[in-house]
C-alpha positions as CSV (number, residue, x, y, z in Angstrom):
1,M,120.4,60.9,-83.1
2,N,121.8,57.8,-84.8
3,A,123.1,54.9,-82.4
4,E,126.6,55.6,-82.6
5,R,126.0,59.2,-81.1
6,R,123.8,57.5,-78.6
7,R,126.2,55.0,-77.2
8,A,129.0,58.3,-77.1
9,L,126.5,60.2,-74.8
10,A,126.1,57.4,-72.3
11,A,130.1,56.7,-72.2
12,L,130.4,61.0,-71.8
13,A,127.6,60.3,-68.8
14,V,130.2,58.4,-67.2
15,A,133.0,60.7,-68.1
16,L,131.7,63.8,-66.6
17,P,130.4,64.9,-63.2
18,V,128.2,63.0,-61.5
19,G,124.2,64.6,-62.6
20,S,126.5,65.4,-66.0
21,L,124.1,64.5,-68.4
22,A,120.2,63.4,-68.8
23,I,120.8,59.8,-69.8
24,A,122.9,59.4,-66.7
25,C,119.1,58.0,-65.6
26,D,120.2,55.0,-67.2
27,T,123.5,54.3,-65.7
28,G,121.7,55.3,-62.3
29,T,124.2,58.7,-62.4
30,E,122.3,61.3,-59.8
31,I,120.5,64.0,-62.2
32,S,120.6,67.9,-60.8
33,T,117.4,69.6,-62.3
34,G,119.1,73.2,-62.3
35,I,115.6,74.5,-60.8
36,G,116.5,78.1,-59.7
37,E,119.3,78.6,-62.0
38,P,119.0,82.0,-63.4
39,F,119.9,80.7,-67.4
40,R,118.1,77.1,-67.7
41,I,118.1,75.2,-71.1
42,A,114.8,73.3,-72.2
43,G,115.6,70.0,-72.3
44,G,119.3,70.5,-71.4
45,Q,121.0,68.8,-68.3
46,F,122.6,70.9,-65.3
47,I,125.5,70.4,-64.1
48,E,127.2,72.1,-61.2
49,G,130.4,73.8,-61.6
50,D,132.4,75.8,-63.9
51,L,131.8,75.1,-67.8
52,P,134.7,72.9,-69.4
53,G,137.0,74.0,-71.7
54,T,139.6,76.9,-72.6
55,A,138.7,80.4,-72.1
56,P,137.5,81.9,-74.7
57,N,140.0,83.7,-77.1
58,A,140.9,85.3,-80.7
59,D,140.6,82.2,-82.2
60,A,138.6,79.3,-80.5
61,G,136.0,79.2,-83.4
62,A,133.4,81.5,-84.8
63,R,131.7,84.3,-82.8
64,V,128.0,85.7,-83.9
65,A,130.0,88.6,-86.5
66,G,132.4,86.0,-88.0
67,G,134.7,83.3,-87.8
68,N,138.6,82.3,-88.4
69,A,140.2,81.7,-91.7
70,G,141.6,78.2,-92.4
71,A,140.6,74.8,-90.2
72,P,139.1,74.8,-87.0
73,R,140.5,73.4,-84.2
74,P,139.1,70.4,-82.8
75,L,136.1,70.9,-80.3
76,S,135.4,74.5,-81.9
77,I,131.9,76.4,-82.4
78,T,132.2,77.0,-86.0
79,S,129.0,79.6,-86.3
80,V,126.4,80.7,-83.9
81,T,123.3,82.3,-84.9
82,F,120.4,84.3,-83.3
83,N,116.9,85.9,-84.7
84,S,118.4,88.7,-82.1
85,T,121.2,89.1,-79.8
86,L,119.0,91.2,-77.2
87,V,117.1,89.1,-74.6
88,L,114.1,90.5,-72.8
89,P,114.0,90.3,-69.4
90,G,112.6,86.8,-68.1
91,Q,112.1,85.8,-72.1
92,A,111.5,82.1,-72.4
93,G,112.2,80.1,-75.5
94,K,115.1,82.2,-76.9
95,S,116.4,79.9,-80.1
96,V,119.8,79.5,-80.1
97,G,121.6,77.6,-83.1
98,G,125.2,77.0,-84.8
99,S,127.3,74.4,-85.7
100,V,130.5,72.9,-83.7
101,T,133.4,70.3,-85.6
102,N,131.9,66.5,-85.8
103,D,133.9,65.4,-83.0
104,A,131.6,67.0,-80.5
105,I,128.6,64.9,-79.5
106,A,126.9,67.7,-76.7
107,I,127.5,71.2,-76.2
108,G,127.9,72.8,-73.1
109,T,126.5,76.2,-72.4
110,R,126.0,79.0,-69.5
111,L,126.0,82.9,-69.2
112,A,129.4,84.1,-67.7
113,G,129.4,84.6,-64.2
114,M,125.9,83.7,-63.2
115,G,124.5,80.6,-61.8
116,T,126.2,77.9,-59.9
117,G,126.5,75.7,-63.0
118,Y,126.1,74.9,-67.1
119,W,123.9,73.1,-69.4
120,V,124.7,69.8,-71.7
121,V,122.6,69.1,-74.7
122,P,123.6,66.8,-77.3
123,T,124.5,67.7,-81.0
124,G,122.1,67.3,-84.2
125,P,122.6,66.6,-87.7
126,P,125.6,67.4,-89.9
127,D,126.0,71.1,-90.8
128,P,124.5,71.2,-94.5
129,N,126.9,73.6,-95.2
130,D,129.8,71.6,-94.0
131,P,128.2,68.0,-93.9
132,T,132.2,66.2,-93.7
133,S,133.5,68.4,-90.9
134,A,130.7,69.9,-88.5
135,V,127.0,69.2,-86.9
136,T,124.8,71.5,-85.9
137,F,123.3,72.5,-82.6
138,S,120.0,73.9,-81.4
139,L,119.4,75.3,-77.8
140,S,116.2,76.7,-76.1
141,A,117.4,79.2,-73.3
142,N,115.2,80.8,-70.3
143,F,116.1,83.7,-68.9
144,D,115.3,84.5,-65.2
145,P,113.8,88.1,-64.8
146,S,116.4,88.1,-61.7
147,V,119.4,88.8,-64.7
148,P,120.9,92.0,-64.4
149,P,120.4,93.7,-67.2
150,G,123.3,94.6,-69.5
151,V,125.5,92.6,-71.7
152,H,126.8,89.5,-70.8
153,D,128.7,86.7,-72.5
154,L,126.8,83.4,-73.6
155,L,129.7,80.4,-73.4
156,L,129.1,77.8,-75.8
157,V,131.8,74.8,-75.8
158,G,132.2,71.6,-77.6
159,I,132.4,68.4,-75.8
160,N,133.7,64.9,-76.9
161,G,132.6,60.9,-75.7
162,S,135.4,61.3,-73.7
163,G,134.5,64.4,-71.5
164,Q,137.0,66.7,-73.1
165,A,135.9,70.3,-74.2
166,G,137.4,72.4,-76.4
167,A,138.1,76.5,-76.7
168,Q,134.7,78.2,-75.0
169,N,133.0,80.6,-77.7
170,A,131.5,83.7,-76.1
171,T,128.7,85.9,-77.5
172,P,127.9,89.1,-76.1
173,L,123.8,89.4,-75.3
174,C,121.9,92.6,-74.3
175,I,120.0,91.5,-71.6
176,D,117.3,94.4,-71.0
177,S,116.1,96.2,-68.5
178,R,113.0,94.7,-66.4
179,I,111.9,98.6,-66.2
180,P,112.0,99.8,-69.6
181,D,114.9,101.9,-70.3
182,N,115.3,102.3,-73.9
183,G,118.4,100.1,-74.1
184,H,120.3,101.9,-72.0
185,A,121.2,99.1,-69.6
186,C,123.8,97.9,-72.6
187,D,124.4,101.1,-74.1
188,P,124.7,103.7,-71.2
189,R,124.8,106.8,-74.6
190,K,121.1,105.8,-75.1
191,P,118.7,108.1,-72.7
192,V,116.4,106.6,-70.2
193,P,112.8,107.5,-70.6
194,H,111.0,110.7,-68.6
195,T,108.7,108.5,-66.4
196,V,107.8,105.2,-66.2
197,L,104.8,103.5,-64.3
198,T,105.2,100.4,-63.2
199,L,102.6,97.9,-61.8
200,R,104.2,94.2,-60.4
201,W,102.5,91.2,-59.0
202,D,103.9,88.2,-57.3
203,T,101.4,85.2,-58.8
204,N,99.6,84.2,-62.1
205,F,96.4,86.4,-61.2
206,D,95.7,88.4,-64.6
207,L,96.3,92.3,-63.4
208,D,95.8,95.1,-65.7
209,L,97.1,98.7,-65.2
210,H,95.1,101.3,-66.1
211,V,96.2,105.1,-66.1
212,R,93.4,108.0,-67.2
213,S,95.3,110.8,-68.2
214,P,94.4,114.8,-67.9
215,S,92.8,114.5,-71.5
216,G,90.6,111.6,-70.4
217,A,92.6,109.3,-72.2
218,D,92.5,105.6,-70.9
219,F,96.2,104.1,-71.1
220,N,95.4,100.2,-70.8
221,P,96.9,96.4,-71.9
222,R,94.0,96.6,-74.6
223,Q,94.1,100.5,-75.7
224,P,98.1,100.8,-74.9
225,Y,98.2,104.6,-76.6
226,G,95.6,105.5,-74.5
227,G,92.7,104.9,-77.4
228,P,92.6,103.8,-81.0
229,L,95.0,105.1,-83.3
230,D,94.1,106.4,-86.9
231,A,92.9,103.9,-89.3
232,G,95.7,103.4,-91.7
233,T,98.5,104.3,-89.7
234,P,101.5,102.4,-91.3
235,A,103.6,102.3,-88.6
236,I,103.5,103.3,-84.3
237,P,105.1,107.0,-84.3
238,P,108.0,106.4,-81.9
239,G,108.0,108.4,-78.8
240,L,104.4,107.8,-78.0
241,P,103.3,107.3,-74.5
242,H,102.4,103.4,-74.3
243,I,101.7,100.4,-72.0
244,D,104.4,97.9,-73.1
245,R,102.6,94.8,-72.7
246,D,99.4,92.3,-72.0
247,S,100.9,90.4,-68.8
248,L,99.6,87.3,-68.1
249,G,97.1,88.2,-71.2
250,D,94.4,85.1,-70.9
251,C,96.3,83.5,-68.4
252,V,98.8,82.7,-70.1
253,P,102.1,83.3,-68.0
254,D,105.0,85.0,-69.2
255,G,107.2,85.0,-66.5
256,L,107.1,88.8,-65.7
257,N,104.0,89.5,-64.0
258,Q,104.4,93.3,-64.9
259,E,102.9,96.0,-67.2
260,D,104.4,99.4,-67.6
261,L,103.3,102.8,-69.0
262,V,106.1,104.6,-70.4
263,F,106.6,108.3,-71.3
264,D,109.8,108.8,-73.4
265,N,109.4,112.7,-72.5
266,A,107.7,114.6,-70.1
267,P,103.9,113.7,-69.6
268,P,101.3,116.4,-70.2
269,A,100.9,118.6,-67.0
270,G,97.6,117.8,-65.2
271,P,96.4,114.8,-62.8
272,Y,96.7,111.1,-63.4
273,T,94.6,108.8,-62.0
274,V,96.3,104.9,-61.9
275,Y,94.3,101.9,-61.5
276,V,94.7,98.2,-60.9
277,D,91.7,95.9,-62.6
278,P,92.0,92.6,-61.1
279,Y,90.7,91.3,-64.6
280,A,90.9,87.6,-63.8
281,S,92.3,85.4,-61.1
282,C,93.8,82.4,-63.3
283,G,92.8,80.2,-60.6
284,Q,94.8,82.0,-58.0
285,P,93.0,82.9,-54.6
286,S,94.5,86.4,-54.4
287,V,97.6,88.5,-55.4
288,R,99.8,91.2,-54.0
289,F,100.6,94.1,-56.1
290,E,103.4,96.8,-56.2
291,F,102.9,99.9,-58.2
292,T,105.7,102.4,-58.6
293,L,106.6,105.8,-60.2
294,Y,110.1,106.0,-61.8
295,R,111.7,109.1,-62.8
296,A,115.0,110.1,-64.7
297,S,117.7,111.0,-62.4
298,G,121.1,111.9,-63.4
299,T,122.7,113.4,-66.8
300,C,123.8,110.3,-69.2
301,P,125.7,108.0,-69.4
302,A,125.6,107.9,-65.5
303,C,121.7,108.5,-66.0
304,S,119.1,105.6,-64.4
305,L,115.3,105.5,-63.5
306,A,114.7,106.3,-59.5
307,P,112.0,105.4,-57.6
308,V,109.7,108.4,-56.5
309,T,106.3,106.7,-55.4
310,T,105.5,103.2,-54.0
311,V,101.9,101.9,-53.4
312,S,101.3,98.3,-52.2
313,G,97.9,96.0,-51.8
314,E,96.1,92.9,-52.1
315,L,93.2,91.6,-54.1
316,L,90.9,88.5,-54.1
317,A,89.8,86.2,-56.8
318,S,86.1,87.6,-55.5
319,Q,86.9,91.2,-56.8
320,E,88.1,89.9,-60.5
321,T,85.9,91.8,-63.2
322,G,86.4,90.4,-66.6
323,G,87.0,93.8,-68.1
324,N,83.5,94.6,-66.9
325,L,83.2,96.1,-63.3
326,V,85.1,99.4,-62.0
327,A,88.9,98.9,-61.4
328,L,90.4,99.7,-58.0
329,Q,92.0,103.5,-58.0
330,I,95.2,103.0,-56.0
331,A,96.9,106.7,-56.9
332,Q,96.5,109.7,-58.1
333,I,99.8,111.9,-59.6
334,E,100.3,115.2,-60.3
335,F,102.7,116.3,-62.8
């Protein structure tokens, strides 16, 4: 960032409300951290209150799908780019990029209707596709698992050195369901899975869900399909029962502490035994867990996953297995 833009950001810290920009540290302004917000921007400064600027409208700038003909208005978002507009529950470090007219020195952003304020980050270098009139921006967004699943608008707005904001840009994001639902939360036409077995826990202690089927298959994070696949399988056939993730694998936090066994179709009949493996304590003294069986309910598009059975318990660090000891049996389910 050049010196001129740094000076403009310093002026912006005074022009915006108290606690507005990170560089307000230099001016003695109190800073709000945004801890506990459902949507957070790494390296951004949190400001309580409504996102400035005018509400999104048809000629406010580019959406993900395209832009406007003619010259953009002042302080306009001119492009927004993602790898994908799908957001996994609790996803951290999701990249959002784009460009804004070069009268902006900062970008403000928030999820529409979520949280108590918005985030501000400085803009970047000139846009290589339009170096004379636009600059780039880049955000790393973190989404709390508590964000309700469904379609939510990501709002973005350009802000100048006097604290004035332009027209907001609204880009729809699909926040995936915490309980795997095949995208039903964002597109009700999609049917939910027939059955989902979910293990959740309350701290960074590496638990593993194991489910032994009537055929003897052991579904777990290291064998998500219940056993090894045939050598040379080019792609995983859709619809196979599977464990969706190895949450907290190698004690690396993922913000979820949850594993799910998903049956898109009715499970084969017979008894299923459910185990919890306290694989590694990751420095935690204990962990509380909850296992829930969900079944499809209702007729789509008004279908949903309804809880049927819940089992809870607690495990201690002294019980960790490293994968070499017998896991704890917590339930037996008959389908």
